[in-house]
N, C-alpha and C positions, 0 to 999 in steps of 0.2 A: 584344187581345180585351177587350170590355166585360163586366164582371161582371154577372150577372143582378141586376136590381133597381136598377141605376145607369144613368145616361144620359150620352151624349157631351156635350162642351161645347157643340157646335152645337145639340143638342136642348134643353139647359138654357137657352140663349140664346133659342130660339124660345118656350119656356114663359114668358118674361118679357113677351112682347108681347101686346097686346090689339087685335084687329081690330074696328073700329067704323064705323058709318055715320051720316051727318048729312045733312039736307036743306038745301041752300044755293041760294037763288035759284030754288027750285022743282025743283032737280035733286038726285039722290041721289049723295053722294060717299062714298068709302071712305078711311079713314086707319088707320094703325097707330100705337099708342102704347106706349112702353116704360116710361114713368114718369110719374106725375102730380105730381111734386115738382121744385122747382128752376126755374131760368130756362128759359122755353119756347124750344125749338130746333125750327124747322120745316124739314124736309128735303124738297126738291123734286127729283124725278127728271128725267131728260132726255127728249128726243123718242123716242117708241116704247118707252120703258121704263116702270117703275112702281115703287111704293114698296118692293118687295122688294129692289131694288138696294142698299138700306141695311141689309139684314138682318145683315151682318157687322160693320158700323160702329156702328149704333145701340146695341146692347147695351153697347158699350164707353163710350158717352157717357152712358148712363142713370144712372150714379152721380152725375153732376154737373148734369144737365139734365133737363127734362121734354121728352122726345124724341118728336116726331110726324112720321111720314113720310106724305105726302099724295099720293094718286092724283089727278093733275090731270085735268081734263075730257077725255074720249075715251080715257083710259088705265086700265089695271088693272081694278078692279072699280067704278070710278066711272061716272057717266052718260055717254052717248055721243050728245050732240046733234049736229045736222048743221052747226051754226054756232057762232060765239063763240070762235074760237081765236086771235083777235088778242090782243095783250098787255093791252089795257085790260080785256077781259072775263076773261081768265085772272087778272089781278091782282085784279079784283073778287071772283072766286071765293075767292082767298086772304084778302081782307079780310073777307068774310062768314064764312069759317072761323074767323078770330080772334075775330070778334064772337060766333059761336055757342059757342065754347069759353071765352068770357069772358077772353080774353088781350088785355091792353091793349097790350103791346109784346113783340116776340119777336125772336130772332136768326133770320134767314132764310138758309138754306144751300141753294144750288142747284147741281146737277151738269149740265153741258152746257147744253141749252136751259133747264133749271131755273135756271142761273146768270143767263141773260138775264131770266127772270121775276123773280128776286130783285133784280136791278139796277133793272128797271123799277118794281117795287113800292116799293123804297126811295126812288126819285126821285119817285114819285107820292104815296106815303103816308109821308113821313118821320117823322111823329109816332108811327107804329106799329112802328118798327124800331129795335131796340137795336144791331144790327150785321148786316152781310151777309158771307157766305162764298161765294166764286165758285170752284167746283170744276171746273177746266178748261172754263169756260164763262162767258159774260157779257162777255167782252172781245174777241170775234172779230167782225169786220165783213166779211161776205161780199163786199160791194161795194167793199171796199178794193182788191180786184183788179178793175180796170175791165173785164177780159175776162169777168167772171162776170155776164153778163146774166141776167135772170130765166129766159129760155129755156134757157140753158146750165145754170144752177143746177138747174132743174126736171129736166133730163135727167140730169145727173151725180149729183145727190144724192137722187133718188127712191129710195124703199125697195125692196129686192129682193122679189120675189114668192115668198113661202113658202107661200101657200095650197095645201093639198093635199099638203104634204110629210109622209110618214110619220114618226111620232114617233121610231121607232128610227133612221131615217136622219138626222133632225135632231139627235139626241143625238150621233151620230158627227161631225156638222158642228161641234157645240159643242166636242167634245173636240179636234178638229183645230185649231180656231181658238184655243182657250184654251191649248193646249200644256202647258207646265209649270204653268200656273196652274190647270189643271183639278182639280176635286174635286167630290164629289156636291153640296155646297152651291151651287157656282156653276152647275152644271147645273140645279138646281132653280130658282134665281133667274132664269136666262135663259129657261127654259121658262115661267115665270110671265108672260112677255110675250105668250103665246099661249093661245088656247083649244084644248083637245083635243076634236076632233070625234068623233062616234059611230063613224066608220070608222077611228079612231086616227090621224088626220092632224091637222095644226095649222092654225090661222087666227090672224093677228095680232089682238090686242085693239084696236089702233089701226088703223082702216081707211085705205086708200090716200088717199081723198078728204080725210079729216081730217088725215092726215100732211102732205099738200101744202098745206093751209091754214096749218099751223104753219110749214112751211118758207118759205112766202111772207112770213109775218110776220117771220121771222128775216132773210130777205133784205132786207126793207124797213127793219129796225131799224138805227139809227145809235148804237151804244153810247157813242161819245165825246161825243155831245150830252147824255147823261145824267150823265156823270162829275161835272161841277160841281154837280149837284143833290144829290149824296150827302152827307148831313149826319152820318152815323153812321160808326163805325169799319168798315173793310173788310179782309177777309183774302183774298188772291189765291193760288190753289193750282193753277198750271198744271202739266200733265204734258209730259214730253219724252222721246222715245226716241232713244238714241244711234245706233240702227240706221236711223233715217230718212234715206235717201240722197237725198231730194228737197230739195236745198239751198235752192231758191227758196221752196218752201212753208215750210220751217223758218225761214228768215229773215223771211218775212211774219208768221208766228206770233209770233216773238220781238219783232218791231217792235210788234205790236198789244198784246202783254203789257206791253212797256216803256211804251207810251202810257198804259195803264191805271194802271201803277205811278206814273207821273209826274203824272197828271191827276186821279185819284180822291183827294180829301183824306183824310188820316189812314188810310193803308192799310199793310198788311204783305204782303210777297211771299215765298212759300215754294215753291221749285221741287220737283217730284216727278220726279227724274231716273230714267231707265230705267224709266219707268212708262207703261203704255198709257192711253188716254183714260178707261177705266172704273176710275178710282182707287178707288172704294168696293169694288170686287171684288178688285183686285190688292193694294192697300195699306190695308186697313181700319184696322189698328192705327196706322199712321203718320198716317192721316187723322184718326183720333180724337185722337191726341196733339197734332197741330197745332191742332185746334179748341180743345182744352182749354187749351193754352198761350196761345193767342190771348186767351181770355177772362180768364186770370189776369193778363195784362199790363195 
């Protein structure tokens, strides 16, 4: 029981954050900032996610970094234009964010698709990057499997249709999916991916059409072509579940991670064993520790 007049640790951590908006390239973007001191650390979420996925990790990093979690275009509370979801445009969004915040060079950490954005940004704008951190993303090439044509990719990786799902029903789905990971903070973070409608049903903040534009850009991306262009230190943080019984998929993932570890200059590789893809939700403290150690070395 929490004594009257005191707050839980989760509530105290949320008090540390400031939600802000900025106009970039004529569009309104949302970001969350935990500290305005220290080395700038920009956190980029994955596809169909948003800045809240770092709510458990960012407060742990705020003692050592100026932590900024950015809602990328089409996501969260940021603008939702109909186009501009290729890597060049998304990277330019990030570049203008750094300019607007008067940040000359930053550490760019990306989860999932955000890792691909971080990789592309570091290759495209090396003078603006101190280091990159790829959190189970940035090193996977969909077309490394020749059977993954665009048609198959679009069919198999299209987002599920949650439009119209009652909030109460979706909360039960979150609990079933999360299993032992479930806690109120995770439910809140996952729900932030959706707008709550007047009839108490949900609608994804990222539309199907925008989702598919990003998926197409991911399908077209060749990460290995960018590896030699990375001039800054890199931290690779892949996740792996021991219970994954798809041995072919597991071998393909390992091979791509090994390619990244071999071909990205000046990198460190830290495996997150027995961890799901959403590392910031399952292992926030381990993630924060890995990032902090990386910068001290």
